[in-house]
C-alpha positions in Angstrom: 122.8 -11.5 12.8 119.2 -13.6 12.5 116.3 -12.2 13.2 114.8 -11.6 16.4 112.3 -10.5 18.9 109.9 -10.9 22.0 107.4 -12.6 20.9 103.7 -10.6 20.8 100.4 -11.9 22.1 98.0 -9.6 20.3 97.5 -11.5 17.4 94.9 -13.8 19.3 92.3 -13.1 21.2 93.2 -13.1 24.7 89.8 -14.5 26.1 90.9 -18.0 24.7 94.3 -18.2 25.0 94.2 -19.1 28.5 92.2 -19.2 31.4 94.5 -17.0 33.7 94.0 -13.9 34.7 97.5 -13.2 33.2 95.8 -12.5 30.0 92.1 -12.4 30.6 92.3 -9.5 33.0 93.9 -7.3 30.4 91.6 -8.2 27.2 90.3 -4.7 26.9 93.8 -3.1 26.8 94.5 -5.7 24.0 91.9 -4.6 22.0 92.5 -0.9 22.6 96.3 -1.3 21.5 95.3 -3.5 18.6 92.3 -0.7 17.4 95.1 2.2 17.9 97.6 0.6 16.1 94.9 -0.2 13.2 93.8 3.6 13.2 97.8 4.5 12.9 98.3 2.2 9.9 96.1 4.8 8.0 98.6 7.8 8.5 101.1 5.9 6.5 101.8 6.8 2.5 99.5 4.1 0.3 103.0 3.1 -1.1 104.1 2.0 2.8 100.6 0.5 3.7 101.0 -3.0 2.3 104.5 -4.2 4.0 103.4 -2.6 7.2 100.4 -4.7 7.3 102.9 -7.4 6.0 104.9 -6.9 9.7 102.3 -6.1 11.6 99.9 -9.0 10.7 102.4 -11.9 9.7 105.8 -11.2 11.0 105.2 -9.8 14.3 101.3 -10.7 14.6 100.1 -7.5 16.2 97.3 -7.5 13.7 96.9 -11.3 12.4 94.0 -11.6 10.0 93.0 -14.7 11.8 91.5 -15.2 15.1 93.2 -18.2 16.3 94.0 -19.9 19.6 97.9 -20.5 20.1 98.1 -23.2 22.3 100.8 -22.8 25.5 104.5 -24.0 24.9 107.5 -23.8 27.3 109.8 -22.4 24.2 107.0 -19.6 23.2 106.0 -18.1 26.1 104.1 -13.9 25.3 105.2 -11.6 27.3 104.5 -8.5 24.6 103.3 -5.9 25.4 101.9 -7.9 28.8 105.2 -6.7 30.6 104.0 -3.2 30.2 100.2 -3.8 31.3 101.6 -6.0 34.4 104.1 -3.6 35.6 101.5 -0.7 34.9 99.4 -2.8 37.8 102.6 -3.3 39.9 102.7 0.4 40.3 99.2 1.3 40.1 98.9 3.0 37.4 95.6 4.4 35.5 93.9 2.5 32.3 95.4 5.4 30.2 98.8 5.2 31.5 99.1 1.5 31.3 97.9 1.4 27.5 100.2 3.8 26.3 102.9 1.7 27.9 101.5 -1.4 26.0 101.1 0.6 23.1 105.1 1.7 23.1 106.1 -1.9 23.3 104.1 -2.8 20.9 105.7 -0.5 18.7 109.1 -0.6 19.4 109.1 -4.5 18.8 107.4 -3.7 15.9 110.5 -1.2 15.3 112.8 -4.1 15.8 112.1 -6.5 13.1 112.6 -4.4 9.8 115.4 -2.9 11.1 116.6 -6.4 11.9 115.8 -7.7 8.1 117.9 -4.9 6.9 121.0 -6.0 9.3 120.7 -9.4 7.9 120.6 -8.0 4.8 117.3 -8.9 3.1 116.7 -7.5 -0.3 113.1 -7.7 0.0 111.7 -3.8 -0.2 114.9 -2.1 1.3 113.5 1.5 0.8 110.2 0.6 2.7 112.0 -1.6 5.2 114.4 1.7 6.4 111.1 3.7 6.3 108.6 1.4 8.5 112.0 1.0 10.9 111.9 4.6 11.9 108.1 4.8 11.5 107.3 2.2 14.3 110.0 3.4 16.4 108.5 6.7 16.1 105.2 5.7 17.3 106.8 3.9 20.1 108.0 7.4 20.9 104.8 9.3 20.4 103.7 6.8 22.8 106.3 8.4 25.8 105.3 11.7 24.6 101.8 11.6 25.5 102.9 10.4 28.8 106.0 12.2 30.1 106.8 15.6 30.6 110.1 17.3 28.8 111.7 16.9 31.8 111.1 13.7 32.5 114.4 11.1 33.2 112.7 8.9 30.7 114.4 10.7 27.5 117.7 10.2 29.2 116.9 6.1 29.9 115.6 6.0 26.2 119.0 7.8 24.5 120.9 5.5 26.5 119.0 2.6 25.2 118.8 3.3 22.0 122.8 3.8 21.9 122.7 0.0 23.8 120.6 -0.4 21.1 123.2 0.1 18.1 126.3 -1.2 20.3 124.3 -4.3 20.3 124.0 -4.6 16.3 127.9 -3.7 16.3 128.5 -6.5 18.3 126.4 -9.1 16.5 127.9 -8.5 13.3 131.5 -8.6 15.1 131.2 -12.1 16.6 133.2 -15.1 14.9 131.2 -17.8 16.7 135.2 -19.4 17.6 134.8 -17.5 21.0 136.5 -19.5 23.9 134.0 -17.6 26.3 131.5 -19.4 28.2 128.4 -18.8 26.2 125.6 -19.1 29.0 128.2 -17.1 31.0 126.2 -14.0 32.4 129.3 -11.7 31.0 128.4 -13.2 27.4 124.5 -13.0 27.6 124.8 -9.4 28.6 126.3 -8.6 25.1 124.1 -10.8 23.4 120.6 -10.0 24.9 121.5 -5.9 25.1 119.4 -5.3 22.3 116.1 -7.3 23.8 117.0 -5.1 27.3 117.5 -1.9 25.1 113.9 -2.7 23.6 112.4 -3.2 27.2 113.7 -1.3 29.6 112.3 2.2 28.9 108.9 0.9 28.7 108.8 -0.9 32.0 111.1 1.7 33.8 108.5 4.7 32.4 105.8 2.6 34.5 107.9 3.5 37.8 108.5 7.1 36.9 105.1 7.9 36.4 104.8 6.9 40.1 107.9 9.1 40.9 109.0 5.2 42.0 112.8 6.2 40.7 114.5 4.3 43.4 113.1 1.2 41.6 115.2 1.7 38.2 117.8 -0.5 39.7 115.5 -3.5 40.5 113.6 -2.8 37.0 116.9 -2.9 35.1 118.1 -5.9 37.1 115.0 -7.8 36.0 114.9 -6.5 32.4 118.4 -7.8 32.0 117.9 -11.2 33.9 115.1 -12.1 32.0 116.5 -10.7 28.4 119.7 -13.2 29.2 117.5 -16.0 30.0 115.3 -15.4 26.2 118.5 -15.0 24.2 119.3 -18.8 25.0 115.5 -19.7 24.5 115.2 -17.7 21.3 118.4 -19.4 20.0 117.3 -22.8 20.9 114.3 -22.0 19.0 116.2 -20.8 16.0 119.0 -22.9 15.9 118.4 -24.8 12.9 117.3 -21.3 10.9 120.8 -19.9 12.5 122.9 -22.6 12.0 121.8 -22.7 7.9 122.4 -19.2 8.0 125.8 -19.3 9.4 124.5 -17.0 12.5 127.8 -16.5 13.9 126.2 -15.1 17.4 124.1 -18.1 18.2 124.8 -18.9 21.8 123.3 -22.0 21.4 125.4 -22.6 18.3 128.5 -21.9 20.3 127.3 -23.8 23.1 127.5 -26.9 20.8 130.1 -26.7 19.2 132.6 -26.3 22.8 130.2 -29.3 23.8 131.1 -30.9 20.6 134.8 -30.0 20.9 135.0 -28.9 17.3 138.4 -28.1 15.6 138.5 -24.6 15.2 137.0 -23.6 11.6 135.7 -26.8 11.6 131.5 -26.6 10.6 128.9 -28.2 12.8 127.0 -30.0 11.0 123.1 -30.4 10.8 123.1 -34.2 12.1 125.4 -33.6 14.8 123.4 -30.6 16.3 120.2 -32.8 16.4 122.1 -35.3 18.1 123.7 -33.1 20.8 119.9 -31.8 21.4 118.5 -35.3 21.9 121.5 -36.0 24.4 119.8 -35.3 27.9 122.9 -33.9 29.2 123.1 -31.4 26.9 119.5 -30.6 26.8 119.6 -30.1 30.9 122.5 -28.2 30.5 120.5 -25.7 28.3 117.7 -25.5 30.3 119.5 -25.2 33.5 121.2 -21.9 32.1 117.7 -20.6 31.0 116.0 -21.6 34.6 119.0 -19.5 36.3 118.3 -16.4 35.0 114.3 -16.6 34.8 114.7 -17.3 38.6 116.6 -14.2 39.3 114.5 -12.2 37.1 111.9 -13.8 39.9 113.4 -12.2 42.9 113.5 -8.5 41.3 109.9 -9.2 40.0 109.1 -10.4 43.5 110.9 -7.0 44.9 108.8 -5.4 42.9 105.9 -6.6 44.2 104.8 -7.6 40.4 102.8 -10.2 41.2 101.4 -10.7 37.3 104.6 -10.9 36.4 106.3 -13.8 39.1 103.0 -15.9 38.0 104.0 -15.5 34.1 107.7 -16.7 35.1 106.2 -19.6 37.7 104.4 -20.8 34.4 107.3 -20.7 32.0 109.4 -22.5 34.5 106.6 -24.8 34.9 106.7 -25.4 31.5 110.6 -25.9 31.2 110.2 -28.6 33.6 107.6 -30.2 31.4 109.6 -30.3 28.4 112.7 -32.0 30.0 110.3 -34.6 31.2 108.9 -35.0 27.6 112.2 -35.4 26.2 113.4 -37.8 29.0 110.0 -39.9 28.3 110.9 -40.1 24.5 114.0 -41.0 24.9 112.9 -44.0 27.3 110.2 -44.8 24.8 112.8 -45.0 21.9 115.0 -47.3 24.1 112.1 -49.4 24.7 111.3 -49.2 21.0 114.9 -50.1 19.6 115.3 -52.8 21.8 111.4 -54.8 21.1 112.6 -54.6 17.2 116.1 -56.0 18.3 114.1 -58.7 20.1 111.5 -59.5 17.4 114.8 -59.6 14.7 116.6 -62.1 17.0 113.6 -64.1 17.3 113.2 -64.2 13.9 116.7 -65.1 12.9 116.2 -68.1 14.9 113.1 -69.2 13.0 114.6 -68.9 9.7 115.6 -72.7 8.3 118.9 -72.9 6.8 118.5 -72.6 3.1 121.6 -74.8 2.7 121.7 -77.8 4.8 124.7 -79.6 5.1 123.6 -83.3 3.8 124.8 -86.0 6.1 126.6 -89.1 4.8 125.3 -92.0 4.3 125.8 -94.9 7.0 129.0 -96.9 6.4 129.9 -94.4 3.1 132.2 -91.7 2.5 131.6 -88.1 3.2 
């Protein structure tokens, strides 16, 4: 199982990231979350603080040491912790409620990183990783305790999501990469993305429960499942080289490429074949079409929930996908044109080169 997570956006100042109100409207909320995490880290034993800062600053990049602006790219959308803020806004929550939901989402994503490293068999500070995975999750839980009473349905949803997360890890470990199922089908991706949905759903459901809108939980769940299925394709596309090197059997992109290449069972996918497939416009279009399908399904649910910030975010992501496809097509045309020009130059040069061994003409009246 390869390390996967939703990307956080707390590593850079929101004012520099985009002129879009998607981010600038919540700049003070991001600062609050960052300050709260800095304060919480002081509670850790000294022996744990160094490793914790590594994960917070370098791996998940919640508190990056440098303040720099990350360029917008369709393969790197930044929904965390903004999903919590955007859903809180849609349900009309107060500032404190919105911020604690954002904090809970940041902490559950932090919890997933050392947990995934342990599942991958990492030998880097295993005791510290186990401790921090539990500690980050506990901070996620504590954020909920600040918001919800004991009798709230949120505790059932949290317990169910925790069980789903465990089921997802077991599913990942049992994959062999030789499945005949369509890796981009909803049935396959529902399993593959269950851990992402398990991380995200309780926080977004909490926004509805804080406004006694339990009837909207099904729509929130549909949004989370569809978005996370699309995200799993995106994540595997971004990490396909690392997954190939690690022989990650659960990657939907690697499974798709094996099927597309019609490799016999047991024959490995090579890096060269992978590169070749991902320069094929038909292959790339199929991948982006699958991502777009699930993004659009998530957008419809966000629209029903009147989560305008979420629909705007998905619209920007879809525009990015379209721009990336156009860029790939343009690069392919450029390469073909350059190759044609080189061949023409080579052919012209061959015609101009004199024959180094010209055939001598026989003397008039003589023998050849």
